[in-house]
MARFIVEX-472596 format. One line per 4 residues: number of its first residue (from 1); their letters; for each residue x, y, z of C-alpha. Coordinates in steps of 0.05 Angstrom, whole numbers, plus 5000, padded with zeros to 4 digits. Layout:
<sites>
NUM) A) X:Y:Z ~ ...;
</sites>
This chain:
<sites>
1) MGRT) 1700:3411:2675 ~ 1683:3346:2709 ~ 1720:3281:2700 ~ 1702:3236:2642;
5) GLAD) 1684:3164:2654 ~ 1752:3142:2626 ~ 1789:3189:2673 ~ 1751:3160:2732;
9) RLAA) 1768:3089:2710 ~ 1842:3107:2701 ~ 1845:3138:2770 ~ 1811:3078:2802;
13) ARAV) 1858:3030:2767 ~ 1919:3070:2790 ~ 1893:3071:2861 ~ 1887:2995:2862;
17) ALVG) 1957:2986:2833 ~ 1990:3031:2886 ~ 2019:2984:2938 ~ 2058:3001:3001;
21) RGPE) 2076:3073:3016 ~ 2034:3072:3079 ~ 2072:3126:3118 ~ 2074:3173:3058;
25) RAVL) 2000:3164:3042 ~ 1983:3177:3115 ~ 2018:3245:3112 ~ 1982:3263:3047;
29) DRMV) 1915:3241:3076 ~ 1925:3285:3137 ~ 1942:3344:3092 ~ 1881:3334:3049;
33) SGAA) 1835:3326:3110 ~ 1861:3393:3138 ~ 1885:3363:3204 ~ 1911:3416:3251;
37) DAPV) 1980:3384:3258 ~ 1987:3368:3184 ~ 2043:3399:3143 ~ 2028:3450:3090;
41) VAYL) 2083:3427:3043 ~ 2105:3355:3029 ~ 2167:3341:2988 ~ 2169:3272:2956;
45) HGPG) 2238:3253:2931 ~ 2276:3193:2905 ~ 2306:3165:2841 ~ 2269:3157:2776;
49) GIGK) 2218:3101:2776 ~ 2212:3098:2852 ~ 2138:3119:2850 ~ 2137:3194:2861;
53) SSLV) 2087:3208:2805 ~ 2042:3152:2831 ~ 2038:3187:2899 ~ 2026:3254:2866;
57) RYAA) 1967:3224:2828 ~ 1944:3193:2894 ~ 1945:3261:2927 ~ 1906:3291:2868;
61) RQAE) 1852:3238:2873 ~ 1846:3245:2948 ~ 1841:3321:2942 ~ 1787:3316:2889;
65) LAGR) 1748:3266:2931 ~ 1752:3316:2989 ~ 1724:3372:2945 ~ 1789:3410:2935;
69) SVVH) 1810:3442:2870 ~ 1873:3412:2842 ~ 1928:3447:2803 ~ 1978:3398:2772;
73) VDAR) 2043:3428:2745 ~ 2099:3392:2708 ~ 2163:3430:2723 ~ 2195:3404:2658;
77) FLDG) 2156:3458:2622 ~ 2172:3517:2668 ~ 2242:3529:2640 ~ 2265:3549:2710;
81) NPRH) 2226:3614:2703 ~ 2188:3636:2766 ~ 2138:3674:2724 ~ 2117:3610:2689;
85) LEEA) 2102:3577:2755 ~ 2063:3638:2779 ~ 2020:3633:2717 ~ 2010:3558:2721;
89) AALA) 1993:3559:2796 ~ 1953:3623:2798 ~ 1889:3588:2822 ~ 1924:3565:2886;
93) CVEP) 1934:3639:2905 ~ 1860:3657:2899 ~ 1819:3595:2915 ~ 1821:3571:2987;
97) GTAL) 1839:3498:2998 ~ 1871:3487:2930 ~ 1920:3428:2924 ~ 1981:3450:2885;
101) LVDS) 2020:3390:2859 ~ 2088:3402:2825 ~ 2119:3340:2792 ~ 2190:3333:2763;
105) FEQG) 2211:3389:2809 ~ 2285:3375:2795 ~ 2273:3402:2724 ~ 2252:3470:2751;
109) GRLE) 2322:3497:2758 ~ 2334:3539:2821 ~ 2261:3552:2837 ~ 2264:3523:2907;
113) PWLR) 2289:3584:2946 ~ 2241:3631:2909 ~ 2183:3582:2919 ~ 2197:3575:2994;
117) DTFL) 2213:3648:3011 ~ 2166:3684:2963 ~ 2113:3647:2925 ~ 2085:3601:2979;
121) LRLA) 2072:3661:3023 ~ 2019:3684:2973 ~ 1978:3619:2975 ~ 1904:3624:2991;
125) EGAL) 1879:3601:3059 ~ 1880:3525:3070 ~ 1921:3511:3007 ~ 1969:3453:3008;
129) VVLA) 2030:3437:2965 ~ 2061:3371:2943 ~ 2129:3375:2909 ~ 2161:3314:2876;
133) GRGA) 2232:3311:2850 ~ 2293:3267:2845 ~ 2338:3308:2890 ~ 2331:3318:2965;
137) PDAD) 2301:3384:2989 ~ 2344:3443:3011 ~ 2366:3440:3084 ~ 2335:3509:3095;
141) WSLD) 2265:3478:3100 ~ 2286:3442:3164 ~ 2333:3496:3190 ~ 2280:3551:3187;
145) PGWA) 2241:3545:3253 ~ 2177:3567:3218 ~ 2179:3519:3159 ~ 2206:3461:3201;
149) RLFA) 2136:3451:3231 ~ 2099:3459:3166 ~ 2144:3417:3121 ~ 2147:3341:3110;
153) DLAL) 2209:3310:3079 ~ 2184:3244:3047 ~ 2243:3204:3020 ~ 2217:3145:2979;
157) RPLD) 2254:3079:2988 ~ 2249:3016:2946 ~ 2191:2971:2961 ~ 2205:2914:3008;
161) PAEA) 2200:2842:2980 ~ 2128:2833:3005 ~ 2106:2899:2974 ~ 2141:2882:2909;
165) DALL) 2107:2815:2908 ~ 2039:2849:2920 ~ 2052:2897:2862 ~ 2067:2839:2815;
169) AARG) 2005:2802:2839 ~ 1963:2864:2825 ~ 1992:2863:2754 ~ 1972:2791:2745;
173) VAAE) 2042:2759:2748 ~ 2041:2685:2766 ~ 2069:2669:2835 ~ 2124:2624:2807;
177) QRAA) 2152:2681:2764 ~ 2153:2735:2816 ~ 2218:2717:2852 ~ 2260:2728:2789;
181) FVAF) 2226:2795:2776 ~ 2236:2818:2848 ~ 2309:2797:2848 ~ 2322:2839:2786;
185) AGGS) 2280:2900:2803 ~ 2306:2912:2873 ~ 2241:2943:2896 ~ 2235:2994:2840;
189) PLAL) 2161:3001:2821 ~ 2181:3021:2750 ~ 2226:2961:2740 ~ 2173:2915:2770;
193) SLAA) 2120:2943:2724 ~ 2164:2936:2662 ~ 2180:2865:2681 ~ 2106:2850:2692;
197) SAPP) 2089:2878:2623 ~ 2142:2837:2587 ~ 2121:2778:2543 ~ 2121:2711:2579;
201) ATPG) 2188:2675:2581 ~ 2197:2610:2543 ~ 2176:2553:2589 ~ 2236:2529:2628;
205) APWG) 2280:2588:2608 ~ 2304:2636:2662 ~ 2272:2705:2659 ~ 2315:2765:2639;
209) PTGD) 2299:2836:2617 ~ 2295:2849:2543 ~ 2338:2900:2507 ~ 2278:2946:2498;
213) ALTT) 2261:2942:2572 ~ 2333:2958:2591 ~ 2334:3018:2545 ~ 2271:3044:2577;
217) LVQR) 2296:3031:2648 ~ 2363:3065:2637 ~ 2328:3127:2609 ~ 2277:3130:2664;
221) LVGD) 2320:3109:2723 ~ 2384:3145:2705 ~ 2365:3197:2653 ~ 2413:3236:2609;
225) LPSA) 2486:3237:2631 ~ 2535:3296:2624 ~ 2591:3258:2589 ~ 2621:3190:2572;
229) AHRR) 2664:3195:2635 ~ 2601:3200:2677 ~ 2572:3138:2643 ~ 2637:3100:2655;
233) ALEV) 2634:3120:2728 ~ 2564:3091:2734 ~ 2587:3027:2701 ~ 2640:3021:2756;
237) VAQS) 2589:3036:2811 ~ 2542:2983:2783 ~ 2596:2929:2787 ~ 2627:2948:2854;
241) YVTR) 2597:2932:2922 ~ 2618:3001:2945 ~ 2655:3054:2907 ~ 2708:3097:2940;
245) EPLL) 2750:3148:2904 ~ 2813:3104:2902 ~ 2774:3049:2866 ~ 2744:3098:2817;
249) RAVL) 2813:3129:2805 ~ 2843:3060:2793 ~ 2792:3046:2739 ~ 2781:3115:2707;
253) GDED) 2845:3153:2721 ~ 2859:3214:2764 ~ 2826:3267:2721 ~ 2760:3233:2708;
257) SAAV) 2751:3207:2780 ~ 2764:3276:2810 ~ 2709:3305:2766 ~ 2656:3252:2773;
261) FPWL) 2661:3227:2845 ~ 2627:3290:2874 ~ 2574:3284:2820 ~ 2561:3211:2839;
265) RRLP) 2550:3231:2912 ~ 2494:3278:2893 ~ 2454:3228:2851 ~ 2386:3210:2880;
269) YIEA) 2396:3136:2866 ~ 2465:3133:2899 ~ 2470:3124:2975 ~ 2531:3154:3010;
273) TPEG) 2543:3101:3063 ~ 2600:3098:3114 ~ 2634:3045:3070 ~ 2627:3084:3005;
277) LQPH) 2577:3098:2949 ~ 2524:3046:2935 ~ 2470:3049:2880 ~ 2399:3029:2892;
281) DAVR) 2388:2956:2873 ~ 2345:2970:2813 ~ 2395:3019:2784 ~ 2453:2970:2796;
285) ATLE) 2416:2912:2764 ~ 2393:2954:2705 ~ 2461:2986:2690 ~ 2496:2919:2697;
289) ADLR) 2447:2882:2652 ~ 2445:2939:2601 ~ 2521:2941:2594 ~ 2526:2865:2588;
293) WRDP) 2472:2866:2534 ~ 2498:2928:2498 ~ 2573:2917:2500 ~ 2596:2850:2528;
297) ERYD) 2670:2866:2517 ~ 2665:2930:2556 ~ 2626:2894:2610 ~ 2683:2845:2618;
301) DVRV) 2734:2901:2616 ~ 2700:2939:2673 ~ 2695:2876:2715 ~ 2768:2861:2704;
305) RVSV) 2789:2932:2723 ~ 2745:2931:2785 ~ 2773:2862:2804 ~ 2845:2886:2799;
309) ACLQ) 2828:2950:2837 ~ 2798:2907:2893 ~ 2861:2865:2895 ~ 2902:2928:2906;
313) AVRR) 2854:2950:2960 ~ 2863:2883:2996 ~ 2938:2891:2992 ~ 2936:2963:3019;
317) ASEE) 2889:2945:3076 ~ 2909:2932:3148 ~ 2901:2861:3172 ~ 2836:2880:3206;
321) DALP) 2807:2912:3143 ~ 2831:2859:3095 ~ 2770:2814:3103 ~ 2719:2867:3085;
325) RVAE) 2761:2885:3024 ~ 2761:2811:3003 ~ 2685:2809:3012 ~ 2680:2869:2965;
329) WMFL) 2720:2830:2914 ~ 2676:2768:2924 ~ 2615:2812:2910 ~ 2634:2809:2836;
333) FRDR) 2617:2734:2836 ~ 2554:2736:2878 ~ 2509:2709:2822 ~ 2558:2660:2790;
337) DGPD) 2531:2598:2826 ~ 2458:2620:2835 ~ 2420:2589:2893 ~ 2473:2535:2901;
341) ALYD) 2528:2584:2920 ~ 2571:2559:2977 ~ 2597:2628:2995 ~ 2560:2689:3022;
345) WRAH) 2599:2753:3011 ~ 2557:2794:3059 ~ 2582:2820:3126 ~ 2577:2775:3188;
349) PHVE) 2584:2824:3246 ~ 2566:2771:3297 ~ 2630:2732:3283 ~ 2701:2757:3296;
353) DTPL) 2767:2736:3263 ~ 2823:2740:3314 ~ 2895:2716:3324 ~ 2910:2653:3365;
357) RPGD) 2919:2670:3439 ~ 2958:2623:3486 ~ 2894:2608:3524 ~ 2859:2586:3460;
361) VPDV) 2903:2524:3450 ~ 2863:2475:3493 ~ 2798:2494:3458 ~ 2831:2490:3389;
365) LRMA) 2858:2420:3405 ~ 2790:2398:3430 ~ 2755:2424:3367 ~ 2807:2390:3322;
369) EEAE) 2797:2322:3355 ~ 2721:2329:3355 ~ 2718:2347:3281 ~ 2776:2307:3251;
373) GPTS) 2803:2258:3302 ~ 2864:2250:3347 ~ 2916:2251:3291 ~ 2894:2319:3269;
377) AVAV) 2895:2343:3341 ~ 2968:2321:3347 ~ 2984:2359:3282 ~ 2948:2421:3308;
381) AHWA) 2988:2419:3373 ~ 3053:2414:3334 ~ 3037:2472:3287 ~ 3010:2516:3343;
385) RRQP) 3080:2510:3374 ~ 3118:2518:3308 ~ 3076:2572:3273 ~ 3026:2603:3322;
389) GAFR) 3020:2664:3277 ~ 2991:2620:3222 ~ 2928:2608:3262 ~ 2864:2649:3262;
393) VYRY) 2810:2636:3314 ~ 2736:2653:3306 ~ 2691:2676:3363 ~ 2620:2702:3368;
397) AGSS) 2618:2776:3383 ~ 2619:2790:3457 ~ 2647:2721:3474 ~ 2719:2699:3485;
401) APVA) 2706:2625:3471 ~ 2734:2599:3405 ~ 2682:2566:3360 ~ 2725:2552:3298;
405) FMAM) 2796:2560:3273 ~ 2840:2556:3212 ~ 2915:2555:3198 ~ 2953:2579:3137;
409) LRLE) 3023:2550:3142 ~ 3085:2575:3105 ~ 3137:2522:3087 ~ 3203:2524:3051;
413) APLP) 3227:2456:3073 ~ 3192:2418:3129 ~ 3235:2392:3186 ~ 3235:2317:3201;
417) EDRA) 3192:2330:3263 ~ 3141:2367:3219 ~ 3132:2306:3175 ~ 3130:2260:3236;
421) ADPV) 3076:2301:3270 ~ 3032:2314:3209 ~ 3020:2257:3159 ~ 2985:2306:3110;
425) IARL) 3048:2349:3106 ~ 3092:2287:3099 ~ 3050:2260:3041 ~ 3045:2327:3007;
429) WEHV) 3120:2339:3012 ~ 3134:2272:2981 ~ 3091:2293:2922 ~ 3123:2362:2917;
433) GASG) 3193:2333:2922 ~ 3179:2279:2870 ~ 3154:2330:2820 ~ 3213:2377:2831;
437) ALRQ) 3163:2433:2834 ~ 3194:2473:2892 ~ 3262:2505:2881 ~ 3314:2544:2919;
441) GEHL) 3284:2607:2950 ~ 3212:2587:2937 ~ 3159:2571:2990 ~ 3090:2542:2991;
445) GIRR) 3029:2561:3031 ~ 2979:2509:3056 ~ 2913:2521:3090 ~ 2922:2460:3133;
449) FAVQ) 2861:2466:3178 ~ 2790:2495:3171 ~ 2752:2469:3231 ~ 2682:2485:3257;
453) PGWH) 2657:2427:3301 ~ 2586:2404:3292 ~ 2580:2437:3223 ~ 2648:2416:3196;
457) QRPS) 2665:2452:3130 ~ 2592:2461:3111 ~ 2574:2532:3087 ~ 2565:2580:3145;
461) PLMD) 2587:2650:3166 ~ 2647:2617:3199 ~ 2669:2583:3135 ~ 2657:2648:3097;
465) LISR) 2707:2684:3142 ~ 2756:2626:3138 ~ 2752:2631:3061 ~ 2761:2706:3063;
469) RTIA) 2823:2699:3108 ~ 2851:2647:3060 ~ 2841:2691:3000 ~ 2869:2752:3037;
473) EEMR) 2933:2713:3052 ~ 2939:2692:2979 ~ 2930:2763:2955 ~ 2976:2795:3005;
477) TRGR) 3034:2745:3008 ~ 3093:2758:2961 ~ 3138:2704:2933 ~ 3092:2645:2942;
481) ALTF) 3104:2591:2889 ~ 3051:2540:2907 ~ 2987:2540:2947 ~ 2950:2481:2976;
485) TVFQ) 2886:2474:3016 ~ 2860:2414:3055 ~ 2787:2394:3055 ~ 2754:2336:3089;
489) DAER) 2687:2353:3058 ~ 2717:2351:2988 ~ 2657:2332:2946 ~ 2616:2392:2970;
493) WRRY) 2672:2440:2952 ~ 2705:2407:2892 ~ 2669:2448:2838 ~ 2678:2513:2876;
497) LADA) 2752:2499:2883 ~ 2759:2479:2809 ~ 2727:2545:2789 ~ 2780:2580:2831;
501) GLHE) 2836:2540:2797 ~ 2849:2489:2853 ~ 2850:2415:2835 ~ 2861:2353:2878;
505) IVAV) 2934:2333:2885 ~ 2934:2278:2939 ~ 2888:2247:2990 ~ 2910:2222:3059;
509) HLDG) 2871:2173:3103 ~ 2870:2195:3176 ~ 2828:2166:3233 ~ 2776:2137:3186;
513) REQH) 2770:2202:3146 ~ 2799:2225:3079 ~ 2837:2290:3079 ~ 2839:2317:3007;
517) VFGR) 2894:2366:2986 ~ 2879:2414:2928 ~ 2934:2455:2896 ~ 2952:2514:2851;
521) DWRR) 3018:2538:2820 ~ 3025:2613:2823 ~ 3085:2610:2776 ~ 3041:2588:2719;
525) QTVE) 2988:2641:2733 ~ 3002:2701:2777 ~ 2952:2728:2828 ~ 2941:2788:2783;
529) QWVE) 2923:2743:2724 ~ 2879:2700:2768 ~ 2836:2758:2793 ~ 2829:2782:2721;
533) HRAR) 2807:2714:2696 ~ 2759:2705:2754 ~ 2724:2770:2737 ~ 2707:2753:2665;
537) AATA) 2633:2741:2653 ~ 2643:2675:2618 ~ 2685:2635:2667 ~ 2754:2636:2638;
541) PVVA) 2797:2574:2645 ~ 2847:2580:2702 ~ 2913:2544:2708 ~ 2916:2488:2758;
545) WSAS) 2977:2464:2797 ~ 3016:2414:2757 ~ 3069:2364:2779 ~ 3112:2385:2720;
549) AAPG) 3123:2459:2727 ~ 3194:2466:2704 ~ 3215:2523:2657 ~ 3206:2502:2585;
553) DELP) 3146:2458:2598 ~ 3085:2467:2554 ~ 3031:2513:2581 ~ 2957:2499:2569;
557) RSAF) 2931:2537:2508 ~ 2886:2581:2551 ~ 2943:2600:2597 ~ 2989:2613:2538;
561) EAGV) 2939:2660:2504 ~ 2926:2697:2569 ~ 3001:2702:2580 ~ 3012:2734:2511;
565) VEAL) 2959:2788:2524 ~ 2987:2800:2594 ~ 3058:2806:2566 ~ 3034:2859:2517;
569) RTWR) 2995:2896:2570 ~ 3056:2899:2616 ~ 3107:2912:2561 ~ 3124:2981:2589;
573) APRE) 3121:2958:2662 ~ 3185:2919:2673 ~ 3169:2894:2743 ~ 3102:2865:2721;
577) FATS) 3130:2838:2655 ~ 3183:2800:2696 ~ 3127:2758:2727 ~ 3100:2734:2660;
581) VLLR) 3075:2663:2658 ~ 3110:2658:2589 ~ 3177:2657:2625 ~ 3161:2585:2641;
585) SRLV) 3144:2567:2569 ~ 3187:2541:2512 ~ 3192:2613:2486 ~ 3250:2620:2535;
589) PRGS) 3310:2573:2523 ~ 3329:2527:2580 ~ 3386:2554:2621 ~ 3375:2625:2595;
593) ADPV) 3421:2676:2629 ~ 3368:2730:2621 ~ 3298:2700:2612 ~ 3262:2767:2611;
597) ADLR) 3306:2794:2555 ~ 3299:2729:2516 ~ 3223:2732:2523 ~ 3221:2804:2499;
601) GTIT) 3265:2785:2440 ~ 3220:2727:2421 ~ 3157:2770:2422 ~ 3192:2826:2383;
605) TALD) 3214:2776:2330 ~ 3142:2750:2325 ~ 3117:2821:2317 ~ 3168:2835:2263;
609) ALRV) 3144:2772:2227 ~ 3075:2802:2225 ~ 3102:2866:2195 ~ 3135:2831:2135;
613) DPAG) 3072:2790:2121 ~ 3026:2833:2076 ~ 2965:2802:2110 ~ 2994:2819:2179;
617) VKAY) 3012:2893:2171 ~ 2947:2917:2202 ~ 2957:2868:2259 ~ 3027:2894:2271;
621) EALT) 3003:2966:2271 ~ 2945:2952:2318 ~ 2989:2915:2369 ~ 3048:2964:2369;
625) TTYI) 3003:3025:2372 ~ 2962:2996:2429 ~ 3017:2964:2471 ~ 3087:2981:2450;
629) SASR) 3075:3055:2437 ~ 3025:3053:2495 ~ 2968:3098:2472 ~ 2931:3123:2533;
633) TQKA) 2865:3091:2511 ~ 2842:3045:2457 ~ 2802:3102:2426 ~ 2866:3143:2423;
637) AARR) 2900:3084:2388 ~ 2843:3082:2338 ~ 2852:3156:2324 ~ 2927:3146:2313;
641) LGVP) 2913:3091:2264 ~ 2860:3133:2229 ~ 2805:3080:2232 ~ 2736:3078:2266;
645) YGTY) 2737:3050:2336 ~ 2696:2989:2317 ~ 2744:2973:2260 ~ 2803:2982:2307;
649) RRHL) 2773:2933:2357 ~ 2766:2880:2303 ~ 2837:2892:2279 ~ 2863:2886:2350;
653) ALAR) 2826:2821:2365 ~ 2852:2790:2300 ~ 2922:2817:2314 ~ 2925:2783:2381;
657) QRLV) 2903:2717:2349 ~ 2957:2724:2296 ~ 3011:2738:2348 ~ 2989:2679:2391;
661) EQLL) 2993:2634:2329 ~ 3063:2661:2313 ~ 3087:2647:2383 ~ 3056:2578:2386;
665) RRQV) 3094:2561:2322 ~ 3158:2584:2356 ~ 3143:2537:2414 ~ 3136:2479:2366;
669) EALA) 3200:2499:2331 ~ 3236:2499:2398 ~ 3215:2426:2407 ~ 3239:2404:2339;
673) PSPP) 3303:2363:2342 ~ 3364:2392:2309 ~ 3376:2361:2240 ~ 3429:2306:2241;
677) TSSK) 3499:2327:2219 ~ 3511:2300:2149 ~ 3577:2269:2129 ~ 3564:2286:2057;
681) TPED) 3602:2342:2024 ~ 3563:2395:1986 ~ 3583:2362:1922 ~ 3552:2297:1945;
685) APEM) 3485:2329:1963 ~ 3427:2313:1917 ~ 3404:2367:1871 ~ 3339:2402:1889;
</sites>
């Protein structure tokens, strides 16, 4: 039966909408034309939504235009039964030149060996075959010397930006809207088409995929998943720059990661790169947006867990590997500042981060004077003698000439000659000493220099590596009480530094320039707490350095609340609990002989107060079951309490609020003055 007019119109419209895929179409055209060197079998493969079916329809149309008969089989309906394929494709075995097209081939079970070794040998003269599936073809096609010359492995990749733009233009999307669509879709034709079909965004509002579009994308791009553990693994992969088994194990646990990591490696939309597993951009963007829309709390939880796992990876890494691990952590924040981002997390292989060599010193002094003036050059010369290991020098690959440098100094108490040689250190130490913020056995770190002449402290690959080295030092150094960093170009970086919890402490005038010192107090917020807060979707408040950091001082409300949750989370981990920011709050008496025990006692008393309050019994049960009894998961805690998981989550959130309020009241009580001693006897007291 011939085509209807509607069928012709559909085919023509689809042909116009097909953009890119030049190499793949060239192979299919040669097959249809019967070229002597053309393959007999082409295997199109790639993740869902990548355009396999569009190319199968293209092959069908080209075959029909060439006068070939076409047999189109959907493997979803074959049930993995060879007999069903024989019946559906019978024409290809009797009519010469037939084009046999099998779509959704991954749904056909283990038909591939039988198809290759048995069925295809029965095809009529001049027949051609196009297979399309998510998984890659068996290696036997290429290993067999006969099939190797007759088989084409056509792996479909995402469309490049120009092709994606052309697809959107063909769908009638306005030019000013296309960049947002392309950024989300990552070259996936399905995601681009869904974006193009969405209702227009409100004027002035940023475009984002709707819940319905995300549901469709997840189903089409990812499909059905074997279990909840497999879904959790994909949530981790979507957030992480690369996923290696230790990271997956840190987030999911040993049992789940051992089961799902091999499964992840086989997925058609996951690339196994030398660095680790990476999802295709469209899958990453879809899974991330879907989880954020569907379960914002879990989205934050995954980000926090990945952030902490990245911190541990930085700490385990060698000095050489630390910077790539920091970049992987920074990937979590790649979209936080949009087009105005000052930091680029991507690799910069043309720049090398190296230790200071003796022969580098003249170049380092020259760069310091050129960028910051003679006083800074004197300070650099002094510190290069005193702490040469604090310096890192940056060179272009293949060259030994330094082009930038930084220094991360460690100070417990500067010597008189340190203060004489470096006015910034002298002024900073006056401030630290006046505040009483540094105590016996504590030290501070200061990124004293970050110098790239000619482009001084403006965003660049060199500044990216300087920032990574600074963060690596912060993450890997133990026992640091305070951190400071010096910026000449302070206004450009001020908001970026504030987001990271660094606020200006002092400014020093040198050689006609202002050197601005920004600070942070790690005793009020640990590195672990900092990386957790940074990972949350809504930027959580972070605790800045304060001149009054003595034990018993009042913590900001946000830091206090975070400290309560962290104390509960680490209740059964004594070493982590002993770093609690609450140890510096009024919950611990001044001069306490055992601050950790006193803090535990205060929290326990507050929990007991919830238990005796009829309105707080559920709060007490939720908190103790989750943290003190340490259920393995929150779902396990819900089962122990005998309530639905959603109800449990509400109880837990309210319980944390109640505990915070209890502890805040205890802080206020600690401030209240003792009542004056009365000289009256009980008999003299007024009646109540």
